[in-house]
MARTORPA-872025 format. One record per atom (N, C-alpha, C): x, y negated, z negated; residue in one letter. Coordinates in steps of 0.001 Angstrom, whole numbers, plus 500000, padded with zeros to 6 digits. Layout:
<pts>
PT     px     py     pz r
PT      X      Y      Z a
...
</pts>
This chain:
<pts>
PT     px     py     pz r
PT 500997 501158 500268 m
PT 499901 500182 499961 m
PT 500827 498607 499899 m
PT 500468 497881 500698 g
PT 501073 497121 500915 g
PT 500692 495047 500113 g
PT 500983 494321 500301 a
PT 500987 493453 499670 a
PT 499480 492500 500369 a
PT 499389 493127 501158 e
PT 498214 492395 502142 e
PT 496932 493030 501063 e
PT 497058 494117 500722 f
PT 496072 494846 500238 f
PT 495357 494840 498777 f
PT 496864 494122 498029 f
PT 497034 493418 497301 f
PT 495992 492210 496813 f
PT 496576 491515 497733 v
PT 496347 489748 497827 v
PT 494569 490103 498376 v
PT 494281 491400 499033 l
PT 492776 491395 499584 l
PT 492112 491570 497490 l
PT 492968 492928 497355 l
PT 492025 493249 495956 l
PT 491818 491784 495279 l
PT 492445 490912 495106 g
PT 492739 490232 494156 g
PT 491401 488878 494646 g
PT 491797 488557 495941 f
PT 490954 487434 496734 f
PT 488896 488415 496202 f
PT 488364 489337 496663 i
PT 487533 489969 495935 i
PT 487670 489800 494601 i
PT 488154 490628 493472 v
PT 488278 490137 492165 v
PT 487775 488520 491849 v
PT 488684 487851 492688 f
PT 488496 486527 492148 f
PT 487201 486210 492806 f
PT 486136 486396 493713 v
PT 484662 485951 494319 v
PT 484281 486357 493335 v
PT 484473 488199 492353 f
PT 483508 488484 492087 f
PT 483321 487739 490642 f
PT 484076 487383 490389 i
PT 484560 486486 488989 i
PT 483558 485187 489084 i
PT 483886 484328 490618 l
PT 483181 483567 490898 l
PT 481440 483904 490540 l
PT 481560 484679 491243 f
PT 479803 485078 491690 f
PT 479274 485751 490133 f
PT 480076 486328 489303 y
PT 479596 486583 487979 y
PT 479190 485493 487180 y
PT 480336 484503 486621 f
PT 479988 483000 485657 f
PT 479058 482403 487043 f
PT 478970 482048 487984 g
PT 477218 481451 488406 g
PT 478458 480239 489691 g
PT 479274 480362 489273 a
PT 479972 479500 490396 a
PT 478789 479283 491694 a
PT 478234 480014 492181 h
PT 477773 480309 493625 h
PT 476983 478352 493447 h
PT 475965 479101 492383 k
PT 474760 478281 491640 k
PT 474805 476738 491379 k
PT 476395 476639 490923 i
PT 476949 474922 490636 i
PT 477199 474976 492226 i
PT 477685 475687 493078 v
PT 477806 474758 494567 v
PT 477056 474623 495685 v
PT 475781 475561 494858 l
PT 474462 475397 495541 l
PT 473844 474235 495534 l
PT 474124 474009 494071 s
PT 473100 473078 493181 s
PT 473828 471390 493362 s
PT 474595 471415 493592 g
PT 475474 470560 494325 g
PT 475618 470165 495460 g
PT 475726 471014 496184 l
PT 475014 470644 498054 l
PT 473559 470251 498378 l
PT 472863 471016 497258 d
PT 470961 470306 497286 d
PT 471408 468895 496596 d
PT 471652 468688 495716 a
PT 472315 467286 494929 a
PT 471781 466359 496229 a
PT 473263 466612 497145 r
PT 474069 465953 497826 r
PT 472847 465763 499128 r
PT 472563 467153 499145 g
PT 471551 466683 500597 g
PT 470303 465889 500023 g
PT 469499 466014 498653 k
PT 468882 465540 498422 k
PT 468919 463605 498482 k
PT 469971 463339 498078 a
PT 471004 462026 497853 a
PT 470278 461289 499588 a
PT 471508 462240 500537 i
PT 471126 461476 501103 i
PT 469606 461742 502147 i
PT 468524 463007 501820 a
PT 467598 462587 502182 a
PT 466685 461710 501728 a
PT 467101 460680 500414 d
PT 466526 459769 499797 d
PT 467202 458370 500383 d
PT 468373 458252 501259 e
PT 469316 457234 501177 e
PT 468581 457142 503140 e
PT 468135 458195 503532 l
PT 467080 458211 505036 l
PT 466592 457707 504715 l
PT 465540 458062 503771 a
PT 464041 457737 503694 a
PT 464389 456036 503385 a
PT 464785 455798 502636 q
PT 465007 454492 502450 q
PT 465539 453466 503764 q
PT 466470 454010 504419 a
PT 466512 453485 505649 a
PT 465432 453073 506260 a
PT 464614 454393 507132 a
PT 463348 453909 507331 a
PT 462621 453097 506569 a
PT 462638 453380 505324 k
PT 461094 452379 504726 k
PT 461565 450306 504759 k
PT 463339 450390 504993 l
PT 463656 449503 505171 l
PT 463799 448806 507056 l
PT 463835 450106 507425 r
PT 463752 449551 509199 r
PT 462049 449428 509340 r
PT 461197 450044 508660 q
PT 459353 449751 508973 q
PT 459352 448380 508465 q
PT 459953 447956 507428 e
PT 459877 447048 506471 e
PT 460249 445764 507799 e
PT 461340 445841 508412 a
PT 462162 445068 508872 a
PT 461061 444599 510156 a
PT 461108 445909 510913 q
PT 460138 445396 512425 q
PT 459092 444731 511430 q
PT 458188 445532 510398 a
PT 457389 444006 510240 a
PT 457319 442886 510052 a
PT 458631 442512 509507 l
PT 459076 441120 509256 l
PT 458783 440302 510843 l
PT 459838 441365 512051 l
PT 460133 441043 513060 l
PT 458271 440316 513526 l
PT 458005 441228 513946 a
PT 456535 441432 513873 a
PT 455887 439938 513760 a
PT 455837 440322 512695 s
PT 455084 438612 511886 s
PT 456260 437047 512190 s
PT 457072 437402 512364 f
PT 458107 436265 512965 f
PT 457917 435701 514195 f
PT 456937 437368 515131 d
PT 457191 436681 516821 d
PT 455610 436002 516775 d
PT 454343 436539 515343 r
PT 453109 436518 515459 r
PT 453145 434739 515029 r
PT 454122 434404 514458 k
PT 454404 432950 513306 k
PT 454522 432297 514183 k
PT 455540 432640 515378 k
PT 456532 431479 516585 k
PT 455365 431411 517896 k
PT 454574 432452 518267 a
PT 452925 432394 518632 a
PT 452735 431427 518780 a
PT 452167 431340 517238 e
PT 451131 430341 516925 e
PT 451855 429140 517207 e
PT 453264 429321 516262 a
PT 453496 428151 516270 a
PT 453749 427322 517822 a
PT 453921 428001 518938 e
PT 454150 427969 520350 e
PT 452893 427159 520732 e
PT 451566 427544 519888 a
PT 450574 427532 520715 a
PT 450064 425967 519950 a
PT 451007 425844 519131 q
PT 449985 424892 518059 q
PT 450971 423822 518892 q
PT 452339 423776 519354 a
PT 453108 422773 520152 a
PT 452518 422855 521543 a
PT 451982 423114 522055 t
PT 451337 423033 523250 t
PT 450071 422562 523236 t
PT 449145 422761 521779 a
PT 447663 422283 521752 a
PT 448326 420292 521424 a
PT 449056 420168 520600 i
PT 449671 419353 520173 i
PT 449925 418330 521284 i
PT 450532 419218 522214 i
PT 450773 417964 523296 i
PT 450166 418163 524151 i
PT 449561 418894 524955 a
PT 447866 418443 525550 a
PT 446984 417577 524951 a
PT 447038 417446 523716 e
PT 446397 416556 522923 e
PT 447149 415025 522427 e
PT 448089 415015 522543 a
PT 448511 413634 523088 a
PT 448768 413186 524527 a
PT 449105 414109 525433 r
PT 448541 413502 526730 r
PT 447122 413055 527134 r
PT 445885 413896 526257 a
PT 445071 413502 526671 a
PT 444840 411772 525742 a
PT 445026 411779 524113 q
PT 444856 410716 523977 q
PT 445890 409177 524706 q
PT 447223 409753 525386 a
PT 447972 408875 526183 a
PT 446749 408270 527456 a
PT 446456 409284 528028 e
PT 445918 408814 529237 e
PT 444577 408140 528663 e
PT 443717 408700 527682 q
PT 442586 408034 527586 q
PT 442944 406479 527052 q
PT 443795 406270 525558 l
PT 444318 405158 525387 l
PT 444806 404182 526824 l
PT 445258 404818 527996 a
PT 445275 404091 529131 a
PT 444099 403719 530252 a
PT 443574 404659 529856 k
PT 441811 404137 530331 k
PT 441962 402853 529381 k
PT 441410 403268 528919 d
PT 441081 401722 527936 d
PT 441880 400256 527855 d
PT 442787 400980 527997 a
PT 443696 399701 528573 a
PT 443390 398777 529520 a
PT 443073 400022 531235 a
PT 442494 399206 532397 a
PT 441718 398831 532253 a
PT 440206 399350 531601 v
PT 438715 398710 531060 v
PT 439199 397607 530552 v
PT 439968 397411 529374 k
PT 440170 396023 528665 k
PT 440408 395090 529692 k
PT 441310 395694 530237 m
PT 442515 394593 531051 m
PT 441209 394154 532072 m
PT 440142 394426 532186 d
PT 439545 394473 533778 d
PT 438927 393674 532888 d
PT 438146 393993 532030 e
PT 436872 393223 531045 e
PT 437675 391537 531128 e
PT 438489 391855 530495 f
PT 439491 390264 530574 f
PT 439803 389718 531379 f
PT 440226 390297 532827 v
PT 439883 389406 533839 v
PT 438321 388897 534644 v
PT 437720 389891 533940 t
PT 436371 389523 534670 t
PT 436291 388374 533659 t
PT 436216 388273 532342 r
PT 435550 387430 531456 r
PT 436704 385634 531615 r
PT 437904 385992 531718 r
PT 438834 385315 532626 r
PT 438230 384125 534015 r
PT 437889 385280 534819 t
PT 437726 384915 535868 t
PT 436115 384288 535518 t
PT 435183 384692 534583 r
PT 434219 383621 535110 r
PT 434512 382733 533764 r
PT 434891 382139 532783 q
PT 435454 380959 532101 q
PT 436030 380219 533657 q
PT 436772 380513 534225 a
PT 437484 379446 535231 a
PT 436773 379147 536171 a
PT 435593 379782 536406 e
PT 434089 379505 537305 e
PT 433745 378601 536773 e
PT 433176 378779 535809 a
PT 432139 378061 535021 a
PT 432926 376992 534861 a
PT 434963 376861 534173 k
PT 435163 375349 533919 k
PT 434786 374407 535414 k
PT 435429 374741 536581 i
PT 435562 374616 537760 i
PT 433669 374016 537909 i
PT 433100 374990 537893 a
PT 431701 374176 537704 a
PT 431369 372732 537228 a
PT 431402 373301 536297 l
PT 431436 371859 535090 l
PT 432428 370722 535387 l
PT 433345 371141 536208 a
PT 434373 370066 536707 a
PT 433477 369230 537671 a
PT 433066 370774 538742 e
PT 432781 369945 539878 e
PT 431430 368917 539641 e
PT 430202 369296 538234 a
PT 429285 368413 538047 a
PT 429892 367621 538095 a
PT 431092 367400 536732 q
PT 430825 365791 536028 q
PT 431763 364892 536859 q
PT 432699 365562 538758 a
PT 433328 364551 539244 a
PT 431432 364200 540745 a
PT 431311 365196 540170 s
PT 429665 364326 541104 s
PT 429115 363518 540871 s
PT 428473 364255 538883 a
PT 428618 362660 538019 a
PT 428864 361278 538566 a
PT 430612 361399 538467 d
PT 431646 359985 538111 d
PT 431518 360039 539754 d
PT 431171 360721 540485 v
PT 431143 359938 541923 v
PT 429845 359105 542435 v
PT 428448 359912 541829 r
PT 427327 359024 541769 r
PT 427315 357735 540707 r
PT 427801 357700 539482 a
PT 427986 356969 538921 a
PT 428851 355760 540184 a
PT 429426 356110 539931 a
PT 431021 355337 540629 a
PT 430225 354634 542568 a
PT 429631 355205 542871 a
PT 428673 354857 544127 a
PT 426938 353904 543542 a
PT 426940 354116 542556 a
PT 425275 353770 541832 a
PT 426246 351972 541465 a
PT 427384 351769 540928 d
PT 427753 350529 539997 d
PT 428334 349788 541135 d
PT 428707 350391 542705 h
PT 429139 349909 543651 h
PT 428248 349483 544355 h
PT 427130 349989 544408 a
PT 425869 349839 544719 a
PT 425489 348493 544481 a
PT 425147 348662 543166 t
PT 424914 347657 542188 t
PT 425125 346330 542220 t
PT 426615 346114 542668 r
PT 427733 344852 542779 r
PT 427645 345030 544210 r
PT 427153 345201 545471 a
PT 427075 345020 546583 a
PT 425742 344049 546655 a
PT 424540 345086 546036 a
PT 423557 344436 545926 a
PT 423614 343191 544872 a
PT 424095 343491 544506 e
PT 424209 341535 543532 e
PT 424743 341034 544247 e
PT 425561 341278 545623 i
PT 426585 340049 545684 i
PT 425539 339489 546923 i
PT 425128 340414 547104 v
PT 423658 340540 548492 v
PT 422669 339319 548453 v
PT 422460 339681 547127 l
PT 421491 339044 546096 l
PT 421446 337348 545700 l
PT 422654 337511 545470 r
PT 423426 336243 545304 r
PT 423426 335341 545744 r
PT 424298 335714 547338 t
PT 424323 334863 548145 t
PT 422731 334654 548285 t
PT 421838 335287 549200 e
PT 420474 335088 549634 e
PT 419464 334735 548381 e
PT 419365 335132 547593 a
PT 418485 334591 546357 a
PT 418912 333849 545706 a
PT 418477 331849 545944 k
PT 419179 331294 544673 k
PT 417713 330959 544150 k
PT 418049 330408 542897 g
PT 417551 329543 542013 g
PT 416900 330724 541223 g
PT 415645 330842 540299 s
PT 414916 331501 538866 s
PT 415064 332524 539492 s
PT 414196 332495 540610 a
PT 412976 333485 541105 a
PT 413995 334469 541807 a
PT 415473 334453 542303 g
PT 416227 334830 542565 g
PT 416967 335907 541464 g
PT 417287 334649 540539 a
PT 417867 335776 539426 a
PT 417768 336192 538572 a
PT 415918 336398 538870 d
PT 415106 337175 538129 d
PT 414777 338460 538718 d
PT 415192 337961 540238 l
PT 414798 339824 540991 l
PT 416185 340384 540963 l
PT 417138 339796 541013 v
PT 418767 340269 540917 v
PT 418643 341141 539725 v
PT 418367 340510 538551 s
PT 418389 341342 537351 s
PT 417188 342712 537531 s
PT 416314 342252 537909 r
PT 414799 344097 537969 r
PT 415111 344232 538330 r
PT 415684 344463 540248 e
PT 416719 345033 540636 e
PT 417684 345801 540555 e
PT 418933 345315 540375 i
PT 419725 345978 539569 i
PT 419683 347091 538336 i
PT 418700 346560 537503 g
PT 417939 348062 536493 g
PT 417232 349211 536829 g
PT 416811 348377 537833 a
PT 415786 349598 538731 a
PT 416604 350121 539359 a
PT 417405 349753 540213 l
PT 418775 350213 541382 l
PT 419862 351521 539949 l
PT 419561 350847 538786 k
PT 420561 351416 538199 k
PT 419693 353207 538138 k
PT 418741 352784 537307 g
PT 417835 353790 536959 g
PT 417404 355515 538294 g
PT 417067 354666 539309 r
PT 417554 355540 540613 r
PT 418575 356369 540685 r
PT 419436 355732 540862 l
PT 420740 356411 541074 l
PT 421014 357479 539880 l
PT 420647 357194 538565 n
PT 421778 357864 537923 n
PT 420511 358896 538135 n
</pts>
């Protein structure tokens, strides 16, 4: 018998002693504990992944809502700007129309005043001319009465 036989026999005895004292149970329980720890870590990782996906979906929803709100705000601002421009145009047209009417009224008033001034000037000149003619033609107290009376009547008719 050789040395290999004794090494084999020693190895078998060693394995039997380990088996007798329950070393295989200790090794298996250690492996089971390690497997359970790994399974727990995998479960925890899966849970964290689900939470991260839910959080990402929540952020995507919030982003979409924020973009929708921004679009709505921009649309509202544009609508308000257009309405303000329309209102300003209407007010400007009203202002121009009102100013045109005021200017036309002032022009009409000035024309009426100028016409009245021309009539008054014509009446004064006609009165003076009539006075000069009557003084040269009508002399005496009868002529003076006639001139005074006619001058008064002429002023009344011209005004």
